[in-house]
N, C-alpha and C positions, 0 to 999 in steps of 0.2 A: 558678283556671283553669276556665273555662266550656268544657268538653267539646263540649257539643251545639252551641253555637253554631259553633265549629270545625268540625264535622262537617256543619253545615247549608251553610256558606259552601264547603265541600270539594266536597259533592255539587253545587252549583251550577256551580262551575267544572269538575268532571268531564263535568257534561251539555253545556258549552259545546265543550270538547274533542272530545268524542263527535260531536257534531252537525257539527262541522266537517269530520268525514271526509265529508259528503255531498259536497263539492266533488271530492274524489280518485276518489269513488266514480263521478261523471260521466263523469271519462277513461277509467275502467276499463270502464264500460257502452259508452261511445262507442267504444272499441277492442276491445271483445268478449274481454277478457283474463280469465283464472281469476282474477286478485284481487280483483274484484268482489265474490265469496264472502266473503272475508277482511275486507273493509271493512264487509260487511252484518253479519257476524258481531261485528265489533268494535265497531261503534255500538250495537247491541243488547245486549252486554256492559256498554260505557260507560254507556249510559242507565240499565240497570238497577242498575248499580253506585252511578250518582250519585242516582238516585231512593231507594236505600237510606240512602244516607249523610242525604240531606236529610230523609227520613224519620224517622231516629234522632235528628236533631237538634231535633225538634219538643219543644215544651214549656219552652224557654230564654224568658227576658225579653231581647227583641232591642232591645238599646239600642246605644250605639256602643261598639266594638271598644276593647277595653283593650290595652295594649301588648303582654302576654302573648299573648292570643289572634292579635293581629296578626303578630307573629314566627312563632307557630305555623302560621298560616292562609298566610303567604307562602311559607316554606320548604317545608311539606307539599303546596302546591299545584303546586310544580314537579316534586315526586317525584311525586304521582298521576297527575299531567300526562303525565310519562313512562312512568308504568308503563302506563297507558291507551294512549298513543301508541305504545307499541311493539308493541301486538297485530297491526296490519296488517303489519308486517314479520315478526313471528313467523308468523302463521297463513297467510301467503302464501309461506311458505319462502324469502323475499329474504334471511334471515340465518339462519345456522346452530344459534343457541341465543336463548334469550329474553335472556339475558345481553347478547348483541350487539344484539338489538332495544332492550332499555333504554338501552344505550350511544347507538345511533344518535339514539333519540328525546331524550335529554336532551342530545346534542351539537345537535339541533335546535332545542329549546324555550329552550336556554339561549345559543343564536346562538354555538355554538364552531365548529361546522363539521368536527370530527374524525369521521372515517368509518372503517368496517370494511368497506366495500363493496369488492370488488376488481375487479369488472367492473360499473360503473355504468349503462351502456347496455344492459346484458344484462336489465334490471328493466322491467318494464312501466309505463308513462306514470301510471296512477295511484298507485303506489309512489312514484315519483320526483316527482309533484306533492305529495304528503302529506309526505315528506320537506322540501322547501322549504317547505311552509305551515307546518310547524311553527316553521321560523324566523322567519315573517312574524309568525305569533302570540305568540311568545316576543319578539321585536325591543321593540315598544312595551310587551310586558306584558300577558299575559291578565288580571291583575288590574287594570292600569289601563283595560282595556276593559270590565271587570265593574263597575267603580264607578259608572258611569252607570246600571247596573240595579240593583245592590246595595239600595239604597233600598227598592225594591217588593218586597223579603222582609223589610224592617224592620231592615237591617245597616248602620251608617255607615261610612264609608270613611277618614277622615282618617288614622288610625294605618296603615290599609294602605297609603294614598298616601307615607308617611313610609317606611314599611318595604321597599316594592316600587322606587319610580321610582329609577333609576339616578342615581350621583353623593352626593358628601358633603352638597348643600343642596339638597334637592326645593324647589320653588318653585312654589306655586299661582298660575296666570294669573288667576284669579278668587276672589271670597271662598268660593264652592261648590266643592268637591274634585269633585263629578260634572260641572259644567260645564269644569273643568280638564281632566278625563279624555277629554271628548268632543272639546275642543279640540285637546289633542295627538293624539288618534286622527286628526281631522280634518286636521292637518298632515301626519303619517305617510301617510295614504289619497292625499291630495293630491300629495306627492313621489312615491309609489309609481306613481301614475297617468301623470306627468310622464316617468318613466323608461320607463314601458312604451312609451308613445307613441314616446320617443326611440329605442328600440331596434327596434321594429317599422319606422319609418322607414328605419332602417340596413339592412332587409332580415331581420332576425331574426323566425322563426316566433312565433305568439302563446305558445305552450306554452313556450318557451326564454326568450321574453321575460317571461312571468310569474314562470317559476322563478328566472331570474336576477336579476329585482328584488327578489323575496322576499328572496333572499339577500344584496342589496347593501343594500337600506334598512334590514335587521335587523341588517347587520355580521354575517352567518353564513357564507356562503361555500360553501354548497352548491350544486353544479351538476349538471344532468342529464348533462354530458358527462364521459367520463373525463380528458380535456385540461383542463378548466377552460376559462375564456375564453380561454386560450392555443391551443386546439384552432380557434378561427377564423382567427388571423392576420389579425386585422383591426384596423387603427388607430383606425377612428370607433368600434368597441364598445371598444375598451381606454379612451378618451379619455370616453366616454360614463359608463361603469363607473367610471372613477377619480372624474369629478367628484361621481357620486351617492355614493360610498363615502366622500368628503370632508365631503359635506353630511350625511350620516347619523351621521359623526362628531362632528358640532358640535351644540352644545345646541339642543332642538328650539323651547325659549322663543324662542329668537333668530329661528329660522324664522317663528314665529307674530307676532312683533314686525316684520319685514320685508314679511311678508303684510298686514299692518294699515298699511303705508306708511311705517314707520319705517326707514326704509334705513341710518342710521348705527347702527344697535343692534349689527350684526356688529363693526364697529371700535371700537367704545366699550368692548366686553368685552374685560378683559385676557387673560382664559382665552383667548378665540378668537384674538387677537393672539398669543399665546405658541404656541397650536395650528399656527398659519399659519407662523412662523418655524422650529418644529421641523420641519415637512412640508418646507419650501423647503430649508432647510439640509440635511436628509438625502436629498432628492430630487439636489441640485446635487452632493453629495459622492459619492453612490453612482454617478449617472450618469458623473460623470469617472474614476470607480475603473473602471468597466465599459468606457469608451471606452480609456482609456489603456492597460489591460491585454489589449485586442484580444477581449474577450469578446464584443462588437459591433462591426458594420461601420461603422455611422455614429452620428453624433452624436443626430439624431433618434430614432433605436430605444434609445440608450443613455437618453436623456431620458424615452421613453415607459415603457421597461420599469424604470427606476428610479423614476418616478412612480408606476407601478401598484402595484410590490410594495411602496415605503415606505408608502402610502395603505393599501392592502391590510392590512399589519401594523400599522400605527397605530391605524387604526379596529377593528382586530381582525376584519376581515372574513374574510381567509384565502383570497381567489381568487389564482389565480397565470396569470401569461402565461409564465413562464419557471422553469426550474429554480435557483433561486437557491441551492440545496444546491451547485452546480458552480461558482457565483461566487466572486470573489477573498475570502480571509479577512477584510478590513476591513468589505467590503460585509455579508458575514454577521454581525459583530459590532453594526453599524448596526441590522439588522433585528431582533436577537437584543433590544438595548436598546428597541426601539421595543415589542416585545412588552410590556414592561411598563410604559411610558408609557400606552398605550390613548388613548382618544378623550377627549372633554369631559364634563364631568358634565352630566347629562340628555341624553345622547345615546344611541343603542342599543349603543354601542360599550363594550367592557368593560377591563380593565386597571386600573392604580392611578388612572389620570385626570390630565389635562393640570393642573387646576387645584391638585391636591395635589402635585405635582412642583414646579409654579411657587412654590408657599408654601413647600415644604419648602426650595427653594434661597434663598428670600429668609430663610429662619430660619436657615439656616448663615451667611448674609451678616450677618444681626442679631446672632449670638453672636460673630461676628469684630469687629463694631465696639463691642461690649460690652468685649471684652478688651482693645482701644486705648482706649476711653473709659467706664470703669467706671460712672461717673456720669451718662453720656448716657440718657435714655429715648429707645427707638427703638421704633415702630410699625410692624406689618406691616398694609399697606392692601391690600384688594382692590375694585377697582370704585369707589374712592373711600372706602370704608367700612373703620372699623379692625376688623381682626378680633380676637375675645376670645379670651382664652387657653383656655378650654374648646375653642374651635373647633380651636384650633392643636395641642391635645393630642389631640383626636380625630384629626387629620388625621397626626400623629406616630404614634399608636397603630396605625393603620390601617397606615402604611407598615412598622412593625416586626413587626407579624402577619403581613402578606403576605410579608414575607421570611423569617419563622419557617416558615411553611407551605411555601413554596416550597422551603426546604431540608429540611425533613422530609419532605415527598412525594417530593422527588429521591431522597433516601436509600432511601425504600420502593421506588419504582420500580426504582432500581438493584438492589435485593435479588429483584427478578423476573426478572432476567436482561439487562436493557438495559444498555449501555455508558453512561458518564457523560454523554457529549453527549445521546443518546436520552432519557435517563431526566431530564435537567435541560429539555431543551426541549419533553420530553412535558408535563412540570408547567407549565411557562411557558406553552404553547401552550394548555392546558386551564384554569388559574388565570387565564390573561386572557383566556378565550373567543376564542382566535384559530383554531385549527384544525391547520394544518399546522406542523412543527417541522423537525428537520434528521433525517439519516439515513432509517431506513427509515421515519419517520413524516414525510419531507419531503413537499415539493410535489408529488412524482411517485408518493409512497406512500402508504400507509394505517395504520389501527390493527388490522388484522385479527390480525396475529401475537402481539401483546401479550396475555398470559395474562389468564384471566378476572378475578384478583384483581386484576392490574393497571386491567382495564376498570372494574372497579366503585371502585377508589380515583381513577382519573381522572375518572370520572362525578361523584363527591363534589368532586374540584377544579373541575368545571364548575358545579356547584350553588354553590358558594363564592363562585367569580368572577362569575356572575349576580348573586346576591345581596348583593354586596360584604362578602362575610366575617362581619361583625358580626351581621347577622340570622340565620345558621345556628348560629355559634358561641354566642350567647346562649341557644340550645336547650339547650346544655349546660353551661351553669353553674346551679348550683345555687340561686342567689340568684334567679333568673329565676322559681322554681315557688313560693316562699316568698311568703306575703300580706303 
């Protein structure tokens, strides 16, 4: 294990996070709020810490990162980013403890959107902007951003790309991974700019347009308003944000292909078609349940509320326009199941991912065919390609491990004093990087009442969900550290 190389890359990443605080510092200085001092102190601490780590990493032979170093860098980068990102919350006294600050920062960088803030609007705009900016930086990935720069310090990035990019099958758009990182971020920035313009055209001010766009495109869900998007009671905002949440939950490679003029890329992709079908079925069934039960007065509102909440949950964004905790039991069950499905591979969404769910369903069908026709050879295909057995085994192992972790962490959260529904939904919401759950952590609640132990456990769940479990778990496997 080349620890110096790991420290050098971590120092570089800490520097990026620290310098990113210049943006919220601008809002603090513009408003003349006292949190500007907290940002200045945080930047200095972060830059010094990054420089120290970078200096400690000198003297190694900087070649292509190995798989061990990649696992360590990717996992620890999110930990150190959250550790540094927590400083403005803590030093400005926006949160009562460093534990709360770390929870809020990890929730931001992992694009979970679970918050401990009880009165969001009481905080200065600088803090709220930083809170949302952590989403945007974590959405496409700080490391993916860094891949375009790492060669200048003598570090290759292919292993980082494989360990960091969301989804079971990371795909390079070009032969050079640095060019791929630039293209992915280019698409990300382009879609973000489109949403900012669309929200501003609807009458939303620039600060709220920026912060809500950060939460939408990163599928994070932090809002500067206590009532989230529902506080506007504006159909235009609801539909614009629903559209961009849906786009953020799709594979960004497909966005790039469409921008290049390959208009059929979306519908040729089997995972995207599956994603569309799940969203449409869930939206229609939820809307009908809301309308028939009398929870809404018109079908238009039922469809709008149903579509917004369904897309928000399946993409793991976590924005809300209604308190779905009060909805009929059927609708809550649909949303609970969507927490596990998540977005598409290669999106900014969390969860198990549509492609895994789709392939596992096909595998169940394949086993049934084998029972009826033992001699028949059945292959599972994805976009015309036969999936190899090792890929199928990896997807099955991920699903099993995800289920075991969900059950285990739910038991731990029950031991901290939460009831069964709150314990299970808190783990589902953080492991899937969604944010709101049910009960006291529902769309109108928050995580402030959870014990410190519970917050650290859920912070680990967020990290596991953001890095798709295996990257983190491998660090605790003894074989990872053997030569």
